[in-house]
BALOBA-1460 file (C-alpha; in Angstrom, 3 decimals):
// residues 219
<rec num="1" residu="x" x="-1.244" y="-217.980" z="-100.733"/>
<rec num="2" residu="x" x="-3.706" y="-220.742" z="-101.295"/>
<rec num="3" residu="x" x="-6.817" y="-221.026" z="-98.945"/>
<rec num="4" residu="x" x="-8.754" y="-224.440" z="-98.946"/>
<rec num="5" residu="x" x="-12.077" y="-223.429" z="-100.392"/>
<rec num="6" residu="x" x="-14.153" y="-224.990" z="-97.553"/>
<rec num="7" residu="x" x="-12.356" y="-222.908" z="-94.894"/>
<rec num="8" residu="x" x="-12.890" y="-219.707" z="-96.743"/>
<rec num="9" residu="x" x="-16.660" y="-220.559" z="-97.050"/>
<rec num="10" residu="x" x="-17.064" y="-221.982" z="-93.437"/>
<rec num="11" residu="x" x="-14.938" y="-219.423" z="-91.585"/>
<rec num="12" residu="x" x="-14.222" y="-216.477" z="-93.857"/>
<rec num="13" residu="x" x="-10.535" y="-217.092" z="-93.455"/>
<rec num="14" residu="x" x="-8.429" y="-214.634" z="-95.483"/>
<rec num="15" residu="x" x="-4.838" y="-213.330" z="-95.304"/>
<rec num="16" residu="x" x="-2.802" y="-210.446" z="-96.229"/>
<rec num="17" residu="x" x="0.954" y="-211.361" z="-96.717"/>
<rec num="18" residu="x" x="4.104" y="-209.013" z="-96.457"/>
<rec num="19" residu="x" x="7.483" y="-210.153" z="-98.061"/>
<rec num="20" residu="x" x="10.721" y="-208.939" z="-96.567"/>
<rec num="21" residu="x" x="14.119" y="-209.053" z="-97.960"/>
<rec num="22" residu="x" x="17.436" y="-207.899" z="-96.907"/>
<rec num="23" residu="x" x="16.581" y="-208.284" z="-93.422"/>
<rec num="24" residu="x" x="18.875" y="-207.326" z="-90.517"/>
<rec num="25" residu="x" x="17.452" y="-208.930" z="-87.387"/>
<rec num="26" residu="x" x="18.843" y="-207.454" z="-84.206"/>
<rec num="27" residu="x" x="17.534" y="-206.198" z="-80.862"/>
<rec num="28" residu="x" x="14.913" y="-203.404" z="-81.064"/>
<rec num="29" residu="x" x="16.258" y="-199.869" z="-80.853"/>
<rec num="30" residu="x" x="15.676" y="-197.151" z="-78.254"/>
<rec num="31" residu="x" x="13.476" y="-195.196" z="-81.003"/>
<rec num="32" residu="x" x="11.249" y="-198.284" z="-81.337"/>
<rec num="33" residu="x" x="10.765" y="-198.428" z="-77.625"/>
<rec num="34" residu="x" x="9.898" y="-194.719" z="-77.360"/>
<rec num="35" residu="x" x="7.374" y="-195.357" z="-80.142"/>
<rec num="36" residu="x" x="5.926" y="-198.463" z="-78.436"/>
<rec num="37" residu="x" x="5.595" y="-196.608" z="-75.086"/>
<rec num="38" residu="x" x="3.518" y="-193.952" z="-76.904"/>
<rec num="39" residu="x" x="1.233" y="-196.559" z="-78.433"/>
<rec num="40" residu="x" x="0.920" y="-198.227" z="-75.124"/>
<rec num="41" residu="x" x="-0.305" y="-194.840" z="-73.556"/>
<rec num="42" residu="x" x="-2.729" y="-194.549" z="-76.532"/>
<rec num="43" residu="x" x="-4.096" y="-197.874" z="-76.250"/>
<rec num="44" residu="x" x="-4.681" y="-197.549" z="-72.454"/>
<rec num="45" residu="x" x="-6.599" y="-194.287" z="-73.100"/>
<rec num="46" residu="x" x="-8.848" y="-195.993" z="-75.596"/>
<rec num="47" residu="x" x="-9.495" y="-199.383" z="-74.273"/>
<rec num="48" residu="x" x="-10.288" y="-200.961" z="-71.012"/>
<rec num="49" residu="x" x="-9.942" y="-204.708" z="-69.812"/>
<rec num="50" residu="x" x="-13.624" y="-204.722" z="-69.097"/>
<rec num="51" residu="x" x="-14.759" y="-203.468" z="-72.636"/>
<rec num="52" residu="x" x="-12.163" y="-205.289" z="-74.722"/>
<rec num="53" residu="x" x="-14.228" y="-208.485" z="-75.196"/>
<rec num="54" residu="x" x="-16.929" y="-206.288" z="-76.771"/>
<rec num="55" residu="x" x="-14.739" y="-204.723" z="-79.359"/>
<rec num="56" residu="x" x="-16.028" y="-206.025" z="-82.850"/>
<rec num="57" residu="x" x="-12.526" y="-207.259" z="-84.076"/>
<rec num="58" residu="x" x="-11.968" y="-208.989" z="-80.856"/>
<rec num="59" residu="x" x="-15.416" y="-210.649" z="-80.856"/>
<rec num="60" residu="x" x="-14.868" y="-211.835" z="-84.430"/>
<rec num="61" residu="x" x="-11.662" y="-213.929" z="-83.302"/>
<rec num="62" residu="x" x="-13.402" y="-215.117" z="-80.411"/>
<rec num="63" residu="x" x="-16.335" y="-216.391" z="-82.115"/>
<rec num="64" residu="x" x="-14.039" y="-218.091" z="-84.566"/>
<rec num="65" residu="x" x="-12.152" y="-219.821" z="-81.717"/>
<rec num="66" residu="x" x="-15.556" y="-221.174" z="-80.288"/>
<rec num="67" residu="x" x="-16.547" y="-222.587" z="-83.740"/>
<rec num="68" residu="x" x="-13.175" y="-224.476" z="-83.945"/>
<rec num="69" residu="x" x="-13.410" y="-225.910" z="-80.467"/>
<rec num="70" residu="x" x="-11.275" y="-223.530" z="-78.432"/>
<rec num="71" residu="x" x="-12.347" y="-221.637" z="-75.372"/>
<rec num="72" residu="x" x="-11.138" y="-218.005" z="-76.006"/>
<rec num="73" residu="x" x="-11.378" y="-217.262" z="-72.361"/>
<rec num="74" residu="x" x="-8.640" y="-219.960" z="-71.617"/>
<rec num="75" residu="x" x="-6.539" y="-219.424" z="-74.868"/>
<rec num="76" residu="x" x="-6.866" y="-216.018" z="-76.072"/>
<rec num="77" residu="x" x="-6.578" y="-214.862" z="-79.465"/>
<rec num="78" residu="x" x="-2.969" y="-213.742" z="-79.788"/>
<rec num="79" residu="x" x="-3.793" y="-209.992" z="-80.572"/>
<rec num="80" residu="x" x="-6.266" y="-209.791" z="-77.676"/>
<rec num="81" residu="x" x="-3.688" y="-211.413" z="-75.417"/>
<rec num="82" residu="x" x="-1.115" y="-208.642" z="-76.421"/>
<rec num="83" residu="x" x="-3.442" y="-205.917" z="-75.627"/>
<rec num="84" residu="x" x="-4.456" y="-207.524" z="-72.386"/>
<rec num="85" residu="x" x="-0.941" y="-207.442" z="-71.197"/>
<rec num="86" residu="x" x="-0.728" y="-203.621" z="-72.148"/>
<rec num="87" residu="x" x="-3.820" y="-202.671" z="-70.421"/>
<rec num="88" residu="x" x="-2.883" y="-204.606" z="-67.405"/>
<rec num="89" residu="x" x="0.416" y="-202.477" z="-67.419"/>
<rec num="90" residu="x" x="2.526" y="-205.633" z="-68.134"/>
<rec num="91" residu="x" x="5.554" y="-205.310" z="-70.629"/>
<rec num="92" residu="x" x="5.434" y="-207.074" z="-74.043"/>
<rec num="93" residu="x" x="8.389" y="-209.721" z="-74.216"/>
<rec num="94" residu="x" x="11.219" y="-208.436" z="-76.354"/>
<rec num="95" residu="x" x="12.470" y="-210.960" z="-78.907"/>
<rec num="96" residu="x" x="14.025" y="-208.894" z="-81.847"/>
<rec num="97" residu="x" x="13.130" y="-205.886" z="-83.841"/>
<rec num="98" residu="x" x="10.914" y="-207.836" z="-86.494"/>
<rec num="99" residu="x" x="8.958" y="-209.637" z="-83.827"/>
<rec num="100" residu="x" x="8.636" y="-206.746" z="-81.478"/>
<rec num="101" residu="x" x="7.357" y="-204.747" z="-84.392"/>
<rec num="102" residu="x" x="4.731" y="-206.836" z="-85.788"/>
<rec num="103" residu="x" x="3.472" y="-207.741" z="-82.084"/>
<rec num="104" residu="x" x="2.988" y="-203.912" z="-81.707"/>
<rec num="105" residu="x" x="1.313" y="-203.902" z="-85.034"/>
<rec num="106" residu="x" x="-0.995" y="-206.674" z="-83.864"/>
<rec num="107" residu="x" x="-1.847" y="-204.908" z="-80.635"/>
<rec num="108" residu="x" x="-2.610" y="-201.673" z="-82.569"/>
<rec num="109" residu="x" x="-4.876" y="-203.368" z="-85.276"/>
<rec num="110" residu="x" x="-6.161" y="-206.368" z="-83.032"/>
<rec num="111" residu="x" x="-5.232" y="-208.561" z="-85.953"/>
<rec num="112" residu="x" x="-3.262" y="-211.875" z="-85.134"/>
<rec num="113" residu="x" x="-0.299" y="-212.290" z="-87.215"/>
<rec num="114" residu="x" x="2.974" y="-214.249" z="-87.550"/>
<rec num="115" residu="x" x="6.334" y="-213.989" z="-89.321"/>
<rec num="116" residu="x" x="8.266" y="-216.866" z="-90.947"/>
<rec num="117" residu="x" x="11.750" y="-217.240" z="-92.061"/>
<rec num="118" residu="x" x="11.234" y="-217.444" z="-95.911"/>
<rec num="119" residu="x" x="14.608" y="-219.171" z="-96.406"/>
<rec num="120" residu="x" x="13.055" y="-222.221" z="-94.649"/>
<rec num="121" residu="x" x="9.899" y="-222.123" z="-96.597"/>
<rec num="122" residu="x" x="9.546" y="-224.727" z="-99.363"/>
<rec num="123" residu="x" x="7.121" y="-224.119" z="-102.155"/>
<rec num="124" residu="x" x="3.489" y="-222.492" z="-101.809"/>
<rec num="125" residu="x" x="2.014" y="-221.290" z="-98.702"/>
<rec num="126" residu="x" x="-1.411" y="-222.519" z="-98.074"/>
<rec num="127" residu="x" x="-4.074" y="-222.724" z="-95.390"/>
<rec num="128" residu="x" x="-5.681" y="-226.191" z="-94.950"/>
<rec num="129" residu="x" x="-6.886" y="-228.756" z="-92.684"/>
<rec num="130" residu="x" x="-4.162" y="-230.738" z="-91.151"/>
<rec num="131" residu="x" x="-3.648" y="-234.488" z="-91.732"/>
<rec num="132" residu="x" x="-1.920" y="-235.792" z="-88.753"/>
<rec num="133" residu="x" x="1.480" y="-234.060" z="-89.273"/>
<rec num="134" residu="x" x="3.983" y="-233.607" z="-86.343"/>
<rec num="135" residu="x" x="4.248" y="-230.111" z="-85.261"/>
<rec num="136" residu="x" x="6.827" y="-228.514" z="-82.819"/>
<rec num="137" residu="x" x="5.834" y="-225.091" z="-81.684"/>
<rec num="138" residu="x" x="8.108" y="-222.208" z="-80.411"/>
<rec num="139" residu="x" x="9.328" y="-223.352" z="-77.149"/>
<rec num="140" residu="x" x="9.536" y="-226.945" z="-78.028"/>
<rec num="141" residu="x" x="6.196" y="-228.345" z="-77.497"/>
<rec num="142" residu="x" x="5.415" y="-231.238" z="-79.828"/>
<rec num="143" residu="x" x="1.975" y="-232.265" z="-80.862"/>
<rec num="144" residu="x" x="0.333" y="-234.214" z="-83.788"/>
<rec num="145" residu="x" x="-2.085" y="-232.064" z="-85.857"/>
<rec num="146" residu="x" x="-5.204" y="-233.709" z="-87.148"/>
<rec num="147" residu="x" x="-8.130" y="-231.777" z="-88.444"/>
<rec num="148" residu="x" x="-6.971" y="-228.405" z="-87.329"/>
<rec num="149" residu="x" x="-6.580" y="-225.529" z="-89.471"/>
<rec num="150" residu="x" x="-3.022" y="-224.892" z="-90.302"/>
<rec num="151" residu="x" x="-0.521" y="-222.690" z="-92.375"/>
<rec num="152" residu="x" x="1.877" y="-224.906" z="-94.245"/>
<rec num="153" residu="x" x="4.263" y="-224.894" z="-97.188"/>
<rec num="154" residu="x" x="4.795" y="-228.036" z="-99.509"/>
<rec num="155" residu="x" x="6.533" y="-230.175" z="-96.694"/>
<rec num="156" residu="x" x="5.590" y="-229.009" z="-93.273"/>
<rec num="157" residu="x" x="3.175" y="-227.127" z="-91.050"/>
<rec num="158" residu="x" x="4.235" y="-223.624" z="-90.100"/>
<rec num="159" residu="x" x="1.667" y="-222.530" z="-87.822"/>
<rec num="160" residu="x" x="-1.686" y="-223.621" z="-86.253"/>
<rec num="161" residu="x" x="-3.958" y="-221.169" z="-87.476"/>
<rec num="162" residu="x" x="-3.951" y="-218.370" z="-85.995"/>
<rec num="163" residu="x" x="-2.160" y="-218.908" z="-82.593"/>
<rec num="164" residu="x" x="0.777" y="-221.239" z="-82.543"/>
<rec num="165" residu="x" x="3.955" y="-220.969" z="-84.849"/>
<rec num="166" residu="x" x="6.616" y="-223.661" z="-85.570"/>
<rec num="167" residu="x" x="9.920" y="-223.319" z="-83.969"/>
<rec num="168" residu="x" x="11.589" y="-224.441" z="-87.326"/>
<rec num="169" residu="x" x="10.618" y="-221.382" z="-89.180"/>
<rec num="170" residu="x" x="10.806" y="-218.739" z="-86.413"/>
<rec num="171" residu="x" x="12.678" y="-215.535" z="-87.014"/>
<rec num="172" residu="x" x="16.126" y="-215.520" z="-85.609"/>
<rec num="173" residu="x" x="19.254" y="-213.324" z="-86.098"/>
<rec num="174" residu="x" x="20.233" y="-215.395" z="-89.181"/>
<rec num="175" residu="x" x="16.995" y="-214.590" z="-91.038"/>
<rec num="176" residu="x" x="17.501" y="-212.793" z="-94.247"/>
<rec num="177" residu="x" x="14.121" y="-212.949" z="-95.783"/>
<rec num="178" residu="x" x="10.604" y="-213.450" z="-94.071"/>
<rec num="179" residu="x" x="6.940" y="-213.387" z="-94.654"/>
<rec num="180" residu="x" x="4.498" y="-211.805" z="-92.349"/>
<rec num="181" residu="x" x="0.888" y="-213.311" z="-92.566"/>
<rec num="182" residu="x" x="-2.155" y="-211.340" z="-91.216"/>
<rec num="183" residu="x" x="-4.779" y="-213.689" z="-90.224"/>
<rec num="184" residu="x" x="-8.472" y="-212.938" z="-91.176"/>
<rec num="185" residu="x" x="-11.697" y="-214.612" z="-90.064"/>
<rec num="186" residu="x" x="-15.407" y="-213.959" z="-90.591"/>
<rec num="187" residu="x" x="-16.423" y="-210.680" z="-89.098"/>
<rec num="188" residu="x" x="-13.162" y="-208.795" z="-90.064"/>
<rec num="189" residu="x" x="-13.716" y="-206.866" z="-92.957"/>
<rec num="190" residu="x" x="-11.340" y="-207.373" z="-95.809"/>
<rec num="191" residu="x" x="-10.707" y="-203.577" z="-96.283"/>
<rec num="192" residu="x" x="-9.744" y="-203.418" z="-92.527"/>
<rec num="193" residu="x" x="-7.394" y="-206.416" z="-93.000"/>
<rec num="194" residu="x" x="-5.682" y="-204.586" z="-95.912"/>
<rec num="195" residu="x" x="-5.404" y="-201.503" z="-93.828"/>
<rec num="196" residu="x" x="-3.923" y="-203.259" z="-91.143"/>
<rec num="197" residu="x" x="-1.456" y="-204.849" z="-93.499"/>
<rec num="198" residu="x" x="-0.285" y="-201.434" z="-94.787"/>
<rec num="199" residu="x" x="-0.023" y="-200.225" z="-90.968"/>
<rec num="200" residu="x" x="2.166" y="-203.350" z="-90.255"/>
<rec num="201" residu="x" x="4.285" y="-202.563" z="-93.219"/>
<rec num="202" residu="x" x="4.641" y="-198.915" z="-92.244"/>
<rec num="203" residu="x" x="5.817" y="-200.041" z="-88.669"/>
<rec num="204" residu="x" x="8.165" y="-202.651" z="-89.949"/>
<rec num="205" residu="x" x="9.806" y="-200.476" z="-92.562"/>
<rec num="206" residu="x" x="10.447" y="-197.707" z="-90.085"/>
<rec num="207" residu="x" x="12.165" y="-199.878" z="-87.289"/>
<rec num="208" residu="x" x="13.364" y="-203.012" z="-89.101"/>
<rec num="209" residu="x" x="16.366" y="-202.475" z="-91.861"/>
<rec num="210" residu="x" x="14.716" y="-204.425" z="-94.712"/>
<rec num="211" residu="x" x="13.164" y="-204.195" z="-98.173"/>
<rec num="212" residu="x" x="9.325" y="-204.653" z="-97.465"/>
<rec num="213" residu="x" x="6.431" y="-205.118" z="-99.754"/>
<rec num="214" residu="x" x="3.299" y="-206.867" z="-100.485"/>
<rec num="215" residu="x" x="4.369" y="-209.851" z="-102.296"/>
<rec num="216" residu="x" x="3.609" y="-213.503" z="-102.853"/>
<rec num="217" residu="x" x="6.234" y="-215.790" z="-101.662"/>
<rec num="218" residu="x" x="8.183" y="-216.898" z="-104.731"/>
<rec num="219" residu="x" x="8.123" y="-220.492" z="-105.529"/>
């Protein structure tokens, strides 16, 4: 993963990357749902909607959003949005075992993250400023990115960092290899980001048939 120098300096952007092979993407299991419901109960016992905005991790992402021109009270950081649904008693959407597992890890750690089909990634992953590229997000909305912080490969934008992923590299039943990227910003301790990656790896390994590890995407 290469991060544009000025983005590291200006925003403290850092990442942790998990690499998954021999994936079997399928609906989430009853065992996962039981674990998820236990996590929901724990989160509801520890957090409230009123106090969530004052959590140090949530505040770091909100501050980052303000700095890049996004109002986080209108477009929530992804991890905060997940926790808010849980605290409001709403279910999280079920997509597939990998997406459901990393969404749960994101809610537990408060770290935004995304997963991408590695078979559709070309060359090196990098975080950079966009140059006017066309981008189609999950759900089909098309925009032209210019001056935004993006995650890309050598050919295309995979994500508008850290809140909107591309439709072209989303996780589907045909995905056999994937990368999971945890998105850090200034105010999120690097050691906490690493611990969150280990927790995410633990959850994915438990509920998603795969060979999982920390590993840079091969060129």
